[in-house]
C-alpha positions in Angstrom: 108.6 99.0 81.7 108.1 100.8 85.0 109.6 104.1 85.8 112.2 104.0 88.5 111.1 105.2 91.9 112.6 108.5 92.9 114.6 108.3 96.2 112.9 110.2 99.0 115.4 112.0 101.1 117.1 112.7 103.3 120.0 110.4 102.5 122.9 110.4 105.0 126.2 111.9 103.6 128.4 109.4 102.0 125.7 106.8 101.4 124.7 105.5 97.9 121.1 106.9 97.5 119.6 103.8 95.8 121.2 101.2 98.2 120.1 103.3 101.2 116.6 103.7 99.8 116.3 99.9 99.4 117.6 99.3 102.9 115.3 101.8 104.5 112.3 100.3 102.7 113.2 96.8 103.8 113.5 97.9 107.4 110.2 99.9 107.3 108.4 96.9 105.7 109.7 94.6 108.5 107.8 96.6 111.1 104.7 94.5 112.2 101.6 95.8 110.5 98.0 94.6 110.2 95.8 94.6 107.1 92.3 96.0 107.4 89.5 97.2 105.3 88.5 100.9 105.8 84.9 101.7 105.3 84.1 105.3 104.3 81.0 107.2 103.4 79.9 110.8 102.5 76.3 111.2 101.6 75.3 108.3 99.3 78.9 107.5 98.3 80.6 104.6 100.0 83.9 102.9 99.6 85.9 100.0 101.1 89.7 100.2 100.9 92.6 98.0 102.0 94.6 99.8 104.6 97.6 98.9 106.7 98.4 102.0 108.7 95.9 101.8 111.6 96.7 102.1 115.3 95.1 103.1 118.6 96.6 106.4 119.6 94.8 107.3 122.9 92.9 105.6 125.7 90.9 108.5 127.1 89.0 109.0 124.8 89.4 105.9 122.7 91.1 107.2 119.6 92.2 105.2 116.5 94.3 106.8 113.7 94.3 105.8 110.0 96.7 107.1 107.5 95.1 107.5 104.1 96.8 108.5 100.9 95.6 111.9 99.7 94.9 110.7 96.2 92.7 107.8 97.4 88.9 108.0 96.9 88.5 107.0 100.6 90.5 110.1 101.6 87.9 112.4 100.0 85.1 110.4 101.6 86.6 110.6 105.1 87.4 114.3 104.8 83.9 115.1 103.7 81.9 112.6 105.7 83.9 112.8 108.9 83.5 109.1 109.7 85.3 105.7 109.0 85.0 102.1 110.1 87.8 99.6 110.3 87.0 96.0 109.5 89.4 93.6 111.2 89.9 90.5 109.0 90.7 87.0 110.1 93.7 85.4 108.3 91.3 83.2 106.4 90.1 86.3 104.4 93.5 87.1 102.8 92.1 87.4 99.3 89.9 90.4 100.3 92.9 92.7 100.7 93.6 92.5 96.9 89.9 92.9 96.1 89.7 96.2 97.9 93.1 97.6 96.7 91.1 99.6 94.0 88.0 101.7 94.6 84.7 99.9 94.8 82.8 100.2 91.5 80.1 97.5 92.2 78.0 98.5 95.2 74.3 97.6 96.0 73.4 98.8 99.5 69.8 99.3 100.4 68.2 101.9 102.6 68.8 99.8 105.7 72.5 99.8 104.9 72.6 96.1 104.0 74.0 94.9 100.7 77.2 94.1 98.8 80.3 95.9 97.7 82.5 94.2 95.1 80.3 91.2 95.7 81.0 91.0 99.5 78.2 91.3 102.0 78.3 94.5 104.0 76.2 96.2 106.7 76.2 99.8 107.9 77.8 100.7 111.2 76.3 103.3 113.6 78.0 106.2 111.8 76.8 105.0 108.3 80.2 103.7 107.3 80.2 100.2 105.6 81.6 97.2 107.4 82.3 93.8 105.9 80.2 90.9 107.2 83.2 88.6 107.0 85.2 90.8 109.4 86.0 89.2 112.7 85.4 92.6 114.4 85.0 96.3 113.6 85.7 99.7 115.0 83.3 102.6 114.0 84.8 106.1 114.4 84.0 109.7 114.1 86.8 111.9 113.0 88.2 114.3 115.7 91.4 115.4 114.0 93.0 115.4 110.6 96.8 115.9 110.2 98.3 116.5 106.8 101.5 114.4 106.4 102.7 114.9 102.9 101.5 112.1 100.8 98.9 111.0 103.4 96.5 112.4 106.0 96.3 111.0 109.4 92.6 110.9 110.4 92.1 110.4 114.1 88.7 109.0 115.0 87.0 108.4 118.3 85.5 104.9 118.6 81.8 105.4 118.9 80.8 101.7 118.3 82.5 98.4 117.9 81.7 94.7 117.9 82.9 91.2 117.3 81.1 89.7 114.3 80.0 86.2 113.8 80.3 85.0 117.4 77.5 82.7 118.6 78.7 82.4 122.2 78.7 85.6 124.2 81.7 84.2 126.1 83.7 84.5 123.0 83.1 88.2 122.6 86.5 89.2 124.0 87.4 91.8 121.4 90.4 89.7 120.3 89.1 89.7 116.7 87.2 86.5 117.4 89.3 84.2 115.1 91.5 81.5 116.6 94.1 82.2 113.8 94.3 85.9 114.7 93.9 89.0 112.6 95.3 89.3 109.1 98.8 90.9 108.9 100.9 92.3 106.1 103.3 89.5 106.4 100.5 87.0 105.5 100.5 88.4 102.0 103.0 89.2 99.3 101.9 92.8 99.6 104.0 95.7 100.9 103.1 99.3 101.3 105.1 102.2 102.5 108.7 102.5 103.3 
């Protein structure tokens, strides 16, 4: 039996706390949200983690923000290593988001940064962060800011490298994640996070 979730306030006066909490979560979950895999590294430690809170936050310089739960292994790696890479997944790779919902325990990456993590092929981005080979594109970032936000930290990284993966025709390299079906989104799964 699971423990009931505590209601996070504030709750408007006169509202039933449980009903309001369910409503608020439903509305927050309805906001469009992608699903990505965050690659992190500090020294020889690497991790890949499913993440949904990723967004571009500035154009000059090109900044991307990721919100990482403070208790997550990836949080410690980003905080220490100062880097992260975001693998954008095509919708056909839906099963991977569950695979990387827990820390990577099975990793074999050689000195050239090529190998596997949880059995999935990876390579190392410019910063040293791991990127999934099945990704349709990736963004490689160096942390410029870290903002504590209660349960999470918002890491803001400057994009120092990016590419579309698996494209054979240079004309297809439009940065649109390279897959005709588009990038994987939260609504494509039965997962929900946040709210």
